C-alpha positions, 0 to 999 in steps of 0.5 A: 500499499504504501508502495502504490502511494508513493507512486501516486505522489510522486506522479503527482509532483511530476506533472505539477512541475511540467505544468509549472513550467509552462506557467512561467512561460505564461507568467513572463508574456502575459504577467503584464497584462490587465489586473484581473483573473486570468485562466493559465494552466498548471500550478506552482511547484510542490517545494518546500518554503526555501525552495520557493523563494529560489525557483525560476524567475529570480531569487529572493532578492533580485530586482533590487536588494538591500531596501535601496533605490526609488521605492525604498522608505521614506518615499511615498510611493502610492500616494497622492493628495487624496488617493493611496493605492495599496496591491495585493496578489491571490490565487483565484484559479488552477485549483482554488479561488481567494477572490473572496478574500479580495472582495473582504479587502475591497469591502473593507477599503469602501467601508473607509471611503464611504466614511471620508477615507483615512486622513482625507485619503481615499484607499484604492486596491490593485490585484492580480491572480498569480494562477497559483504560481509562485513565479508568476506572483514574482512577476507581478510583484514587480509590478505592483512595485514598478508601475503600479507603485504601491504604497503597501500590500494588504490582506493578499492571499496566495498560497505559493505567491507569497513565498516568492513575493514577500522577498521581493517586497521586503527588499523594496521596503514595501510594507506588507500587512496579513497573508498566509503567514508563510515563513517568508513573511516573518523575520522582516522589518517590513512585514507585519503577519496577523496569523500564526507562523506555519510551525505554530499553527502545526504546534497548536494542532498537534497539541491540542487533538493529543491532549489527554482528557481533551475532546480528541485525545488522538493516539494515532493520528493520521495527517493530510497537509495541502502541499505548498510553501512551508507546509513542512513547518506545519508537518514538524509543528504538529509533531512537536505539539503531540510530542509534548502529549506523549504521542508520536505522529509518524512521517508514514501517516503525514500525506501531503496532496495537491490542492483541490485534491479529488480522492482520498479513498486509498489513503483512509483504507490505509489509515484504517488498516494502520490503527489511525484513530482520528485526523488533523487536517489542513487543507484548501477547502475544496478538499474538504469537501472531497475528503468527506465523499472519500470517508463515505465511500471506504465506510469510516467517519474518522474523529476530525480536527481539521484547519481554518477554511473548513468554516466555508458555509459553501463547504459545510452544506456541500458536506452536510450531516457527516460534518457533525462533531467536527472540531476545527483550528481557528487563528480568528473568531468564528464568523458564520453565526458569530456564536461570540456575539462579537461586535467586530465579527458583526461588522464584518459580516455586515460590511463583507457580506453585502459587498460580495453579494453585490459581486456575483459568482462571489457569494458571501457563503464564500467567506470563512477564516481566511477572509476574516484574515484579509479583513483583519490585515485591513483593519490593522492597516487602516489602524496604522495609517490613521497615526501617520496624519497628512505625512504618508510615507511606507517607513512611517507605516513601519514604525507605527506598526512596530510600536504599540498594541493593535486591537481589531475588538476581540475578533482575534488577540491583540497584536504586538510587533514591536514586543515579538522582536525581529520575528516579527510573530506577534501572533501565537493563538488558537481558538477553537470550535466545533459543527453541530447538530444545529449545523452551527459552529460553536466555540468550545475553546476561547483563544489559547496562546 
């Protein structure tokens, strides 16, 4: 069974590398088209985060380095007397669709613009679809800098692209607020992540799932992880978190799958044979539907701790009753139904859903933990920007965000990047939720750090 599994994975890996080569060629010829979603074939390479920053298309420091050049520090790039242009990259094709994150940031900007903007400046978003390809994201990062002259990057979501583009933005002194939390978004004075670093994510997963006396208490967990930049850090964190409770997660029980994985049958049957007693997963939302379909075909529903994104309403509806009893990890308060009755979550639900409903085929049912992260990034950015008054510079924003505590009304724990030191790992907490028989998520554990 192990040999079959390895052959399947190698085949997927080879196909992905071949297809990504065609995308790299498209990135060279088409990356400078209009800023809308582009349909391209293939996906990004399945590499570690370190390799993801040095694939074809330039190294992490290419295109300028060390913070020099005309777009560095105190220059007011992207700022006019009445407008501030913000950039972002989203993966909106080839397996996932982060359009809802784009629309969430636009909704947040519109919220401020309708109230006069920030210190008289209207906020404008320019964004690109990287087609789930890191090299295309790198080309788009260069365009956002050199052609669009964006002031900052806010609330982006690009699983392969962030690892390639973040070092570029950082080398140019362009502030980054939010993102997935890939390793390249830490240890830079220009980057302000609003989610835990991947290793911390994994540790909290592993610790909660295996805790003696906890609701799950897995003794032999099986793990599914979507293959993306930095995912090995999540796996290593899970192992460490489980080990803190005396549970060992073997390498053979950690399975990496591509985005929008279509079938889990073989792996689930293997887990049954090996005596796995529960699943820990961090998959893209679309893969969760296929996972539960596979569980039904293989006649066993495992106890399950899923990652952020399984709380997407469209996903929950597609899964249906088998989801009841599932737990999920959340770096923010659950927004679906606002079980905490939080005022910031209520504002997010109102503003984002109203905007998204006016932009079909996107739908409020697509909102989830990741779109919440984009909202949080926007709200933090606006607070830092408001501190600058009329003197709007990148360096001023960096200094503002590097000092003081930033709160988003309890939707996430407060952020203090200055106290986090050079790592800028200001997010270290998780909440846990469970799906009930009334088809609602309830909070079973508040933020634990």
